[in-house]
DOSEBA-193116 format. One record per residue: x, y, z of N, C-alpha, C in turn. Coordinates in steps of 0.2 Angstrom, whole numbers, plus 5000, padded with zeros to 4 digits. Atoms other than C-alpha are relative to their C-alpha. Layout:
N
<r n_x="X" n_y="Y" n_z="Z" ca_x="X" ca_y="Y" ca_z="Z" c_x="X" c_y="Y" c_z="Z"/>
...
END
This chain:
127
<r n_x="5002" n_y="5005" n_z="4996" ca_x="4989" ca_y="5081" ca_z="4949" c_x="4998" c_y="5003" c_z="5006"/>
<r n_x="5003" n_y="4999" n_z="4993" ca_x="4977" ca_y="5085" ca_z="4965" c_x="5004" c_y="4999" c_z="5006"/>
<r n_x="4998" n_y="5001" n_z="4995" ca_x="4985" ca_y="5087" ca_z="4981" c_x="4995" c_y="4998" c_z="5005"/>
<r n_x="5006" n_y="5002" n_z="4996" ca_x="4977" ca_y="5077" ca_z="4995" c_x="5003" c_y="5004" c_z="5007"/>
<r n_x="4999" n_y="4998" n_z="4994" ca_x="4977" ca_y="5084" ca_z="5013" c_x="5002" c_y="4995" c_z="5006"/>
<r n_x="4997" n_y="5006" n_z="4996" ca_x="4986" ca_y="5072" ca_z="5025" c_x="4996" c_y="5000" c_z="5006"/>
<r n_x="5004" n_y="5001" n_z="4994" ca_x="4975" ca_y="5075" ca_z="5040" c_x="4994" c_y="4995" c_z="4996"/>
<r n_x="5005" n_y="5004" n_z="5001" ca_x="4961" ca_y="5068" ca_z="5030" c_x="5001" c_y="4992" c_z="4995"/>
<r n_x="4998" n_y="5006" n_z="5004" ca_x="4971" ca_y="5053" ca_z="5023" c_x="4999" c_y="4993" c_z="5006"/>
<r n_x="5001" n_y="5007" n_z="4997" ca_x="4966" ca_y="5034" ca_z="5030" c_x="5005" c_y="4997" c_z="4997"/>
<r n_x="4994" n_y="5004" n_z="5003" ca_x="4982" ca_y="5023" ca_z="5027" c_x="4998" c_y="4993" c_z="5002"/>
<r n_x="5000" n_y="5008" n_z="4997" ca_x="4982" ca_y="5003" ca_z="5028" c_x="5007" c_y="4999" c_z="4998"/>
<r n_x="4994" n_y="5002" n_z="5001" ca_x="4999" ca_y="4997" ca_z="5030" c_x="5000" c_y="4993" c_z="5001"/>
<r n_x="4999" n_y="5007" n_z="4998" ca_x="5001" ca_y="4977" ca_z="5027" c_x="5008" c_y="4999" c_z="4999"/>
<r n_x="4992" n_y="5002" n_z="5001" ca_x="5019" ca_y="4973" ca_z="5031" c_x="5002" c_y="4997" c_z="5006"/>
<r n_x="4998" n_y="5004" n_z="4993" ca_x="5029" ca_y="4965" ca_z="5045" c_x="5000" c_y="5006" c_z="5005"/>
<r n_x="5000" n_y="4997" n_z="4992" ca_x="5029" ca_y="4972" ca_z="5063" c_x="5004" c_y="5005" c_z="5000"/>
<r n_x="4996" n_y="4996" n_z="4999" ca_x="5044" ca_y="4981" ca_z="5062" c_x="4999" c_y="5006" c_z="4995"/>
<r n_x="5001" n_y="4996" n_z="5006" ca_x="5040" ca_y="4990" ca_z="5045" c_x="4994" c_y="5004" c_z="5002"/>
<r n_x="5007" n_y="4996" n_z="4999" ca_x="5022" ca_y="4995" ca_z="5051" c_x="5003" c_y="5005" c_z="5006"/>
<r n_x="4997" n_y="4995" n_z="4995" ca_x="5030" ca_y="5003" ca_z="5066" c_x="5003" c_y="5006" c_z="4998"/>
<r n_x="4996" n_y="4994" n_z="5002" ca_x="5041" ca_y="5014" ca_z="5056" c_x="4994" c_y="5004" c_z="4997"/>
<r n_x="5005" n_y="4996" n_z="5004" ca_x="5027" ca_y="5019" ca_z="5045" c_x="4995" c_y="5004" c_z="5004"/>
<r n_x="5006" n_y="4996" n_z="4996" ca_x="5015" ca_y="5023" ca_z="5059" c_x="5003" c_y="5004" c_z="5004"/>
<r n_x="4996" n_y="4992" n_z="4998" ca_x="5027" ca_y="5035" ca_z="5068" c_x="5001" c_y="5004" c_z="4995"/>
<r n_x="5000" n_y="4993" n_z="5005" ca_x="5031" ca_y="5044" ca_z="5052" c_x="4994" c_y="5002" c_z="4999"/>
<r n_x="5006" n_y="4996" n_z="5003" ca_x="5014" ca_y="5046" ca_z="5045" c_x="4994" c_y="5001" c_z="5005"/>
<r n_x="5003" n_y="4996" n_z="4995" ca_x="5005" ca_y="5049" ca_z="5062" c_x="5002" c_y="5006" c_z="5001"/>
<r n_x="4997" n_y="4993" n_z="4999" ca_x="5017" ca_y="5063" ca_z="5064" c_x="4998" c_y="5005" c_z="4995"/>
<r n_x="5003" n_y="4995" n_z="5007" ca_x="5011" ca_y="5070" ca_z="5047" c_x="4992" c_y="5001" c_z="5001"/>
<r n_x="5006" n_y="5000" n_z="4999" ca_x="4993" ca_y="5068" ca_z="5053" c_x="4996" c_y="4995" c_z="4996"/>
<r n_x="5004" n_y="5006" n_z="5003" ca_x="4987" ca_y="5052" ca_z="5044" c_x="4998" c_y="4996" c_z="5006"/>
<r n_x="5002" n_y="5005" n_z="4997" ca_x="4976" ca_y="5039" ca_z="5050" c_x="5004" c_y="4994" c_z="4999"/>
<r n_x="4997" n_y="5007" n_z="5002" ca_x="4986" ca_y="5023" ca_z="5051" c_x="4996" c_y="4995" c_z="5003"/>
<r n_x="5002" n_y="5007" n_z="4998" ca_x="4978" ca_y="5006" ca_z="5052" c_x="5006" c_y="4995" c_z="4997"/>
<r n_x="4995" n_y="5005" n_z="5002" ca_x="4991" ca_y="4992" ca_z="5052" c_x="4998" c_y="4993" c_z="5000"/>
<r n_x="5002" n_y="5007" n_z="4999" ca_x="4990" ca_y="4973" ca_z="5049" c_x="5007" c_y="4997" c_z="4998"/>
<r n_x="4995" n_y="5005" n_z="5000" ca_x="5004" ca_y="4962" ca_z="5051" c_x="5001" c_y="4994" c_z="4996"/>
<r n_x="5003" n_y="5006" n_z="5002" ca_x="4994" ca_y="4948" ca_z="5046" c_x="4998" c_y="5004" c_z="4992"/>
<r n_x="5005" n_y="4998" n_z="5007" ca_x="4989" ca_y="4949" ca_z="5025" c_x="4994" c_y="4998" c_z="5001"/>
<r n_x="5007" n_y="5002" n_z="5001" ca_x="4973" ca_y="4940" ca_z="5028" c_x="4996" c_y="5005" c_z="5004"/>
<r n_x="5004" n_y="4994" n_z="4997" ca_x="4968" ca_y="4954" ca_z="5041" c_x="5000" c_y="5005" c_z="4995"/>
<r n_x="5000" n_y="4995" n_z="5003" ca_x="4974" ca_y="4966" ca_z="5030" c_x="4995" c_y="4999" c_z="4993"/>
<r n_x="5005" n_y="5001" n_z="5005" ca_x="4964" ca_y="4958" ca_z="5015" c_x="4993" c_y="5001" c_z="5003"/>
<r n_x="5007" n_y="4999" n_z="4996" ca_x="4948" ca_y="4958" ca_z="5027" c_x="5000" c_y="5007" c_z="5001"/>
<r n_x="5001" n_y="4994" n_z="4998" ca_x="4951" ca_y="4975" ca_z="5032" c_x="4999" c_y="5005" c_z="4993"/>
<r n_x="5001" n_y="4996" n_z="5007" ca_x="4952" ca_y="4981" ca_z="5013" c_x="4993" c_y="4999" c_z="4998"/>
<r n_x="5007" n_y="5003" n_z="5001" ca_x="4936" ca_y="4971" ca_z="5011" c_x="4994" c_y="5004" c_z="5003"/>
<r n_x="5004" n_y="4998" n_z="4995" ca_x="4927" ca_y="4980" ca_z="5025" c_x="5000" c_y="5008" c_z="5001"/>
<r n_x="4999" n_y="4993" n_z="5000" ca_x="4934" ca_y="4998" ca_z="5025" c_x="5002" c_y="5003" c_z="4994"/>
<r n_x="4998" n_y="4995" n_z="5006" ca_x="4938" ca_y="5012" ca_z="5014" c_x="5006" c_y="5003" c_z="5002"/>
<r n_x="4993" n_y="4996" n_z="4999" ca_x="4957" ca_y="5018" ca_z="5014" c_x="5002" c_y="5003" c_z="4994"/>
<r n_x="4998" n_y="4996" n_z="5005" ca_x="4963" ca_y="5031" ca_z="5004" c_x="5007" c_y="4998" c_z="4997"/>
<r n_x="4993" n_y="5003" n_z="5002" ca_x="4981" ca_y="5022" ca_z="5002" c_x="5001" c_y="4993" c_z="5003"/>
<r n_x="4998" n_y="5007" n_z="4997" ca_x="4987" ca_y="5005" ca_z="5005" c_x="5007" c_y="4999" c_z="5000"/>
<r n_x="4993" n_y="5001" n_z="4999" ca_x="5005" ca_y="5002" ca_z="5009" c_x="5001" c_y="4992" c_z="4999"/>
<r n_x="5000" n_y="5006" n_z="5001" ca_x="5008" ca_y="4984" ca_z="5003" c_x="5007" c_y="4997" c_z="4998"/>
<r n_x="4993" n_y="5004" n_z="5001" ca_x="5024" ca_y="4972" ca_z="5005" c_x="4998" c_y="4994" c_z="4996"/>
<r n_x="5002" n_y="5007" n_z="5004" ca_x="5025" ca_y="4957" ca_z="4993" c_x="5002" c_y="4994" c_z="5005"/>
<r n_x="4999" n_y="5008" n_z="4997" ca_x="5033" ca_y="4943" ca_z="5004" c_x="4996" c_y="5002" c_z="5005"/>
<r n_x="5006" n_y="5001" n_z="4994" ca_x="5021" ca_y="4940" ca_z="5018" c_x="4998" c_y="4993" c_z="5002"/>
<r n_x="5000" n_y="5007" n_z="4998" ca_x="5018" ca_y="4925" ca_z="5028" c_x="4995" c_y="4994" c_z="4996"/>
<r n_x="5005" n_y="5005" n_z="5002" ca_x="5002" ca_y="4915" ca_z="5023" c_x="4999" c_y="5001" c_z="4993"/>
<r n_x="5002" n_y="4998" n_z="5007" ca_x="4998" ca_y="4925" ca_z="5007" c_x="5004" c_y="5005" c_z="4998"/>
<r n_x="4996" n_y="4996" n_z="5000" ca_x="5008" ca_y="4936" ca_z="4999" c_x="4998" c_y="5007" c_z="4995"/>
<r n_x="5003" n_y="4994" n_z="5003" ca_x="5005" ca_y="4954" ca_z="4991" c_x="4997" c_y="4998" c_z="4993"/>
<r n_x="5004" n_y="5001" n_z="5005" ca_x="5003" ca_y="4948" ca_z="4974" c_x="4993" c_y="4995" c_z="5000"/>
<r n_x="5006" n_y="5004" n_z="4998" ca_x="4989" ca_y="4936" ca_z="4980" c_x="4995" c_y="5005" c_z="5003"/>
<r n_x="5004" n_y="4995" n_z="4999" ca_x="4981" ca_y="4951" ca_z="4989" c_x="4998" c_y="5003" c_z="4993"/>
<r n_x="5001" n_y="4996" n_z="5007" ca_x="4982" ca_y="4961" ca_z="4972" c_x="4994" c_y="4996" c_z="4996"/>
<r n_x="5004" n_y="5005" n_z="5005" ca_x="4973" ca_y="4945" ca_z="4961" c_x="4993" c_y="5001" c_z="5005"/>
<r n_x="5006" n_y="5002" n_z="4996" ca_x="4960" ca_y="4943" ca_z="4975" c_x="4995" c_y="5006" c_z="4999"/>
<r n_x="5005" n_y="4995" n_z="5000" ca_x="4954" ca_y="4961" ca_z="4975" c_x="4999" c_y="5002" c_z="4992"/>
<r n_x="5002" n_y="5000" n_z="5008" ca_x="4955" ca_y="4961" ca_z="4955" c_x="4995" c_y="4996" c_z="4999"/>
<r n_x="5006" n_y="5004" n_z="5001" ca_x="4943" ca_y="4946" ca_z="4955" c_x="4995" c_y="5002" c_z="5003"/>
<r n_x="5007" n_y="4997" n_z="4997" ca_x="4931" ca_y="4955" ca_z="4966" c_x="4999" c_y="5007" c_z="4998"/>
<r n_x="5001" n_y="4993" n_z="5003" ca_x="4933" ca_y="4970" ca_z="4956" c_x="5001" c_y="5006" c_z="5003"/>
<r n_x="4998" n_y="4994" n_z="4996" ca_x="4939" ca_y="4981" ca_z="4970" c_x="5006" c_y="5003" c_z="4999"/>
<r n_x="4993" n_y="4998" n_z="5001" ca_x="4957" ca_y="4983" ca_z="4964" c_x="5000" c_y="5007" c_z="4998"/>
<r n_x="5001" n_y="4995" n_z="5003" ca_x="4952" ca_y="4997" ca_z="4953" c_x="4999" c_y="5006" c_z="5005"/>
<r n_x="5003" n_y="4994" n_z="4995" ca_x="4945" ca_y="5008" ca_z="4969" c_x="5005" c_y="5001" c_z="5005"/>
<r n_x="4995" n_y="5000" n_z="4994" ca_x="4961" ca_y="5007" ca_z="4979" c_x="5007" c_y="5004" c_z="4997"/>
<r n_x="4994" n_y="4996" n_z="5001" ca_x="4978" ca_y="5017" ca_z="4979" c_x="5005" c_y="4996" c_z="5003"/>
<r n_x="4995" n_y="5005" n_z="4997" ca_x="4991" ca_y="5003" ca_z="4981" c_x="5007" c_y="5002" c_z="4998"/>
<r n_x="4992" n_y="4998" n_z="5002" ca_x="5009" ca_y="5008" ca_z="4983" c_x="5004" c_y="4993" c_z="5004"/>
<r n_x="4994" n_y="5007" n_z="4998" ca_x="5020" ca_y="4990" ca_z="4984" c_x="5007" c_y="5004" c_z="5001"/>
<r n_x="4994" n_y="4999" n_z="4999" ca_x="5034" ca_y="4993" ca_z="4994" c_x="5004" c_y="4994" c_z="5003"/>
<r n_x="4997" n_y="5005" n_z="5000" ca_x="5046" ca_y="4979" ca_z="4994" c_x="5008" c_y="4999" c_z="4998"/>
<r n_x="4992" n_y="5001" n_z="5000" ca_x="5064" ca_y="4971" ca_z="4994" c_x="5000" c_y="4995" c_z="4993"/>
<r n_x="5001" n_y="5004" n_z="5004" ca_x="5058" ca_y="4959" ca_z="4982" c_x="5002" c_y="5002" c_z="4991"/>
<r n_x="4998" n_y="4998" n_z="5005" ca_x="5066" ca_y="4960" ca_z="4965" c_x="4994" c_y="4997" c_z="4994"/>
<r n_x="5006" n_y="5002" n_z="5005" ca_x="5052" ca_y="4960" ca_z="4950" c_x="5003" c_y="5001" c_z="4993"/>
<r n_x="4998" n_y="4998" n_z="5007" ca_x="5057" ca_y="4959" ca_z="4932" c_x="4996" c_y="5005" c_z="4998"/>
<r n_x="5002" n_y="4994" n_z="5001" ca_x="5054" ca_y="4973" ca_z="4923" c_x="4993" c_y="5000" c_z="4995"/>
<r n_x="5006" n_y="5001" n_z="5003" ca_x="5040" ca_y="4967" ca_z="4911" c_x="4995" c_y="4999" c_z="5005"/>
<r n_x="5004" n_y="5001" n_z="4995" ca_x="5031" ca_y="4960" ca_z="4926" c_x="4997" c_y="5007" c_z="5004"/>
<r n_x="5000" n_y="4994" n_z="4995" ca_x="5033" ca_y="4976" ca_z="4936" c_x="4995" c_y="5006" c_z="4994"/>
<r n_x="5004" n_y="4996" n_z="5004" ca_x="5027" ca_y="4986" ca_z="4920" c_x="4992" c_y="4999" c_z="5000"/>
<r n_x="5006" n_y="5004" n_z="5000" ca_x="5011" ca_y="4974" ca_z="4920" c_x="4995" c_y="5003" c_z="5006"/>
<r n_x="5003" n_y="5000" n_z="4994" ca_x="5007" ca_y="4977" ca_z="4937" c_x="4997" c_y="5008" c_z="5001"/>
<r n_x="5000" n_y="4992" n_z="4999" ca_x="5010" ca_y="4998" ca_z="4936" c_x="4994" c_y="5001" c_z="4995"/>
<r n_x="5005" n_y="4999" n_z="5004" ca_x="4997" ca_y="4997" ca_z="4922" c_x="4993" c_y="4998" c_z="5003"/>
<r n_x="5007" n_y="5001" n_z="4998" ca_x="4983" ca_y="4990" ca_z="4932" c_x="4997" c_y="5006" c_z="5005"/>
<r n_x="5003" n_y="4994" n_z="4997" ca_x="4970" ca_y="5002" ca_z="4939" c_x="4999" c_y="4998" c_z="5008"/>
<r n_x="5000" n_y="5001" n_z="4992" ca_x="4973" ca_y="5003" ca_z="4959" c_x="5007" c_y="5000" c_z="5001"/>
<r n_x="4993" n_y="5000" n_z="4999" ca_x="4992" ca_y="5001" ca_z="4957" c_x="5002" c_y="5006" c_z="4999"/>
<r n_x="4998" n_y="4994" n_z="5001" ca_x="5000" ca_y="5017" ca_z="4960" c_x="5008" c_y="5000" c_z="4999"/>
<r n_x="4992" n_y="5001" n_z="5000" ca_x="5019" ca_y="5014" ca_z="4963" c_x="5002" c_y="4994" c_z="5002"/>
<r n_x="4996" n_y="5006" n_z="4997" ca_x="5032" ca_y="5000" ca_z="4966" c_x="5006" c_y="5005" c_z="5002"/>
<r n_x="4994" n_y="4996" n_z="4997" ca_x="5045" ca_y="5007" ca_z="4978" c_x="5005" c_y="4995" c_z="5003"/>
<r n_x="4995" n_y="5006" n_z="4996" ca_x="5060" ca_y="4997" ca_z="4983" c_x="5003" c_y="5001" c_z="5006"/>
<r n_x="4998" n_y="5000" n_z="4993" ca_x="5064" ca_y="4995" ca_z="5000" c_x="5008" c_y="5001" c_z="5000"/>
<r n_x="5003" n_y="4997" n_z="4995" ca_x="5073" ca_y="5003" ca_z="5010" c_x="4996" c_y="5006" c_z="4997"/>
<r n_x="5005" n_y="4994" n_z="5001" ca_x="5058" ca_y="5017" ca_z="5008" c_x="5003" c_y="5007" c_z="5002"/>
<r n_x="5000" n_y="4993" n_z="4997" ca_x="5063" ca_y="5035" ca_z="5008" c_x="4993" c_y="5003" c_z="5003"/>
<r n_x="5008" n_y="4998" n_z="4996" ca_x="5048" ca_y="5041" ca_z="5020" c_x="4998" c_y="5007" c_z="4997"/>
<r n_x="5003" n_y="4993" n_z="5001" ca_x="5049" ca_y="5058" ca_z="5014" c_x="4998" c_y="5000" c_z="4992"/>
<r n_x="5002" n_y="5002" n_z="5006" ca_x="5047" ca_y="5053" ca_z="4995" c_x="4994" c_y="4997" c_z="4999"/>
<r n_x="5005" n_y="5002" n_z="5000" ca_x="5034" ca_y="5042" ca_z="4999" c_x="4995" c_y="5003" c_z="5003"/>
<r n_x="5006" n_y="4996" n_z="4997" ca_x="5024" ca_y="5054" ca_z="5009" c_x="4999" c_y="5005" c_z="4994"/>
<r n_x="5001" n_y="4997" n_z="5005" ca_x="5027" ca_y="5066" ca_z="4993" c_x="4995" c_y="4996" c_z="4995"/>
<r n_x="5005" n_y="5005" n_z="5004" ca_x="5019" ca_y="5052" ca_z="4982" c_x="4993" c_y="5000" c_z="5002"/>
<r n_x="5007" n_y="5001" n_z="4998" ca_x="5005" ca_y="5049" ca_z="4993" c_x="4996" c_y="5007" c_z="5001"/>
<r n_x="5004" n_y="4992" n_z="4999" ca_x="4999" ca_y="5068" ca_z="4995" c_x="5000" c_y="5003" c_z="4993"/>
<r n_x="5001" n_y="4999" n_z="5007" ca_x="4999" ca_y="5069" ca_z="4976" c_x="4994" c_y="4997" c_z="4996"/>
<r n_x="5006" n_y="5006" n_z="5003" ca_x="4986" ca_y="5054" ca_z="4972" c_x="4994" c_y="5005" c_z="5000"/>
<r n_x="5007" n_y="4997" n_z="5000" ca_x="4969" ca_y="5060" ca_z="4968" c_x="4997" c_y="5000" c_z="4993"/>
END
């Protein structure tokens, strides 16, 4: 698996404000360019208008949820061009989780609380 150079990565984080601050602090220190969206609609619009190397997506969000974002991207035929890591406390049935992880564009489901060093390792190994 090809290792990506952290300084070249642009990451979108779609999560609550507290979590986006944690990710921003950690990944900025590693040399990543971080864009945050606490509002899922803002995040969806950013995905539609910009190219991101990685998207960190939470499932439970206010107006629309992470599953809705994934379905909208799939319907627009842009899901396969993404590298989405779902980071959530939501318990997903194993069958549903396996189906999600088979979809092009979904890289990993990570149960919160997230180990940032492990997430960093996963992100830098995509390619």
